[in-house]
C-alpha positions as CSV (number, residue, x, y, z in Angstrom):
1,Q,0.0,0.0,0.0
2,V,2.9,2.4,0.8
3,P,6.0,1.6,-1.2
4,L,9.2,2.2,0.7
5,V,12.6,2.4,-0.9
6,E,15.9,2.3,1.0
7,S,19.0,3.7,-0.4
8,G,22.5,4.6,0.8
9,G,23.9,1.2,1.6
10,G,27.3,0.0,0.5
11,S,30.7,-1.1,1.7
12,V,32.8,0.9,4.2
13,Q,35.8,0.2,6.4
14,A,35.4,0.0,10.2
15,G,35.2,3.5,11.7
16,G,33.5,4.9,8.6
17,S,30.0,6.3,8.2
18,L,27.0,5.8,6.0
19,R,23.6,7.5,5.8
20,L,20.6,5.4,4.7
21,S,17.4,6.9,3.4
22,C,13.9,5.5,3.4
23,A,11.6,7.3,1.0
24,A,8.0,6.8,0.5
25,S,5.9,7.7,-2.5
26,G,2.2,8.3,-2.6
27,R,0.7,8.6,0.8
28,T,2.3,10.6,3.6
29,L,4.0,8.9,6.5
30,S,3.9,12.0,8.8
31,G,1.3,10.4,11.1
32,N,3.2,7.1,11.6
33,I,6.0,5.8,13.7
34,M,8.8,4.7,11.5
35,G,11.4,2.1,12.3
36,W,14.8,0.7,11.2
37,F,15.7,-2.9,11.4
38,R,18.6,-5.1,10.3
39,Q,19.3,-8.7,9.7
40,A,22.8,-10.0,9.7
41,P,23.8,-13.3,8.1
42,G,22.7,-16.3,10.1
43,K,20.8,-14.1,12.6
44,E,17.2,-13.0,13.2
45,R,16.0,-9.6,12.2
46,E,16.5,-7.1,15.0
47,P,15.3,-3.6,15.7
48,V,17.8,-0.7,15.2
49,G,15.5,2.0,16.4
50,N,12.3,4.0,15.8
51,I,11.1,7.5,15.6
52,S,7.9,9.2,16.5
53,P,5.6,10.8,13.9
54,S,6.9,14.3,14.6
55,G,10.5,13.2,15.1
56,D,10.6,14.4,18.7
57,R,11.1,10.9,20.2
58,V,13.7,8.5,19.1
59,N,14.6,5.1,20.5
60,Y,17.7,3.1,19.8
61,A,18.8,-0.5,20.4
62,E,21.7,-0.9,22.7
63,P,24.3,-2.1,20.1
64,V,23.9,1.2,18.1
65,Q,23.2,3.7,20.8
66,G,25.6,6.6,20.6
67,R,26.6,5.8,17.1
68,Y,23.4,5.9,15.0
69,I,21.0,8.8,14.6
70,I,17.5,8.4,13.2
71,S,15.8,11.5,11.8
72,R,12.9,12.3,9.5
73,D,11.8,14.9,7.1
74,N,8.1,14.7,6.8
75,H,8.0,17.3,4.0
76,K,10.2,15.0,1.9
77,N,8.4,11.9,3.3
78,T,11.7,10.4,4.1
79,V,13.3,8.8,7.2
80,Y,17.1,8.7,7.6
81,L,19.5,6.5,9.5
82,Q,22.9,8.1,10.0
83,M,25.5,5.5,11.0
84,N,28.8,6.5,12.5
85,S,31.8,4.6,13.9
86,L,30.7,1.5,12.0
87,K,31.9,-1.9,13.1
88,P,32.1,-5.2,11.3
89,E,29.3,-6.5,13.4
90,D,27.0,-3.8,11.9
91,T,27.1,-5.7,8.6
92,A,23.5,-6.5,7.7
93,V,20.7,-5.8,5.4
94,Y,18.9,-2.8,6.7
95,Y,15.2,-2.3,6.4
96,C,12.8,0.5,7.1
97,A,9.1,-0.1,8.1
98,V,5.9,1.7,9.0
99,Y,4.1,1.0,12.2
100,L,0.4,0.6,11.8
101,M,-1.0,-1.8,14.4
102,G,2.2,-3.7,13.9
103,W,5.3,-3.3,11.7
104,K,4.0,-3.2,8.1
105,F,4.9,-1.8,4.7
106,W,8.5,-3.0,4.7
107,G,11.1,-1.8,2.2
108,Q,13.2,-4.2,0.2
109,G,16.3,-3.5,2.3
110,T,19.8,-2.2,1.5
111,Q,23.0,-4.0,2.2
112,V,25.6,-2.5,4.5
113,T,29.0,-4.2,4.7
114,V,31.6,-3.1,7.1
115,S,35.1,-4.5,6.6
116,P,37.8,-4.6,9.3
């Protein structure tokens, strides 16, 4: 119903930074909680963090706390994930999603690879 497209993934060396974008076309996401998730090889999908509709409240999972920043631009209908001080263990496919009585409307994901 709401197409989401992640971009900005790629390969980076440990200590580097990347910024992921999650853009939605069509309907606005300004009234929804948005979330970032990731799934590393051989592991279950885990939450990275989420952001309130207005962007005034942000939650982060412990492994990324202090290194990642989630923000949003509702005018552009886009959510961002700024990743700093990347570690090899951050390597995963990163997904964005919309919360609507559960996490729905998932993007296709973008690969982030962090080399030592």
